C-alpha positions in Angstrom: -45.6 75.9 10.7 -49.3 76.5 10.3 -51.4 75.4 7.3 -53.9 77.6 5.5 -57.4 76.4 4.9 -60.0 78.1 2.7 -63.4 78.9 4.1 -66.4 80.6 2.6 -67.0 84.3 3.2 -70.3 85.9 2.6 -70.2 89.7 2.8 -73.5 91.6 2.8 -74.2 95.5 3.0 -76.0 96.3 6.2 -76.8 99.9 6.9 -73.6 102.1 6.5 -71.3 99.2 6.7 -70.8 95.4 5.8 -71.2 92.0 7.7 -69.0 89.2 6.8 -70.0 85.7 7.9 -68.5 82.3 7.4 -71.4 79.8 7.3 -69.0 76.8 7.9 -68.6 77.8 11.6 -71.4 80.3 12.0 -68.7 83.2 12.8 -69.3 86.6 11.7 -67.7 90.0 11.9 -68.2 93.6 10.3 -66.5 96.5 9.0 -67.0 99.9 7.5 -65.8 98.4 4.0 -65.8 95.1 2.3 -62.2 94.9 2.7 -62.4 95.7 6.5 -65.2 93.3 7.0 -63.2 90.5 5.1 -60.1 91.3 7.3 -62.1 91.2 10.5 -63.8 87.9 9.5 -60.4 86.4 8.9 -59.1 87.6 12.4 -62.4 86.3 14.0 -62.0 82.8 12.3 -58.2 82.7 13.3 -59.1 83.4 16.9 -62.0 81.0 17.0 -59.8 78.1 15.6 -56.8 79.1 17.9 -59.1 79.0 21.1 -61.8 76.6 20.5 -61.3 73.1 21.6 -61.4 70.4 18.9 -64.9 69.1 20.1 -66.3 72.6 19.5 -64.7 72.9 16.0 -66.0 69.6 15.0 -69.6 70.4 16.4 -69.7 73.9 14.5 -68.1 72.9 11.4 -70.8 72.6 8.5 -68.9 71.3 5.5 -72.0 71.2 3.2 -71.9 75.0 2.2 -72.4 75.6 -1.5 -72.2 79.0 -3.2 -74.0 79.1 -6.7 -76.4 81.2 -8.7 -79.9 80.6 -9.9 -81.7 82.0 -13.0 -85.3 83.2 -12.3 -87.6 84.6 -14.8 -88.6 88.2 -14.2 -91.3 90.2 -15.9 
């Protein structure tokens, strides 16, 4: 039985589509919609974790990823 783990997904508009990336592993994918980019990133991460050897997973894993917002004076 597999275990589900939660990773960060950053999705940005690029041209006519979207790029989705996971900064913890430096894995990225793309899609025509936000949902497609997210789904493609999930697939890319799944394939990476299934095929990479443990040493590569350990080497690429960056646990210090923090998503937050900042306030900046404008005007």
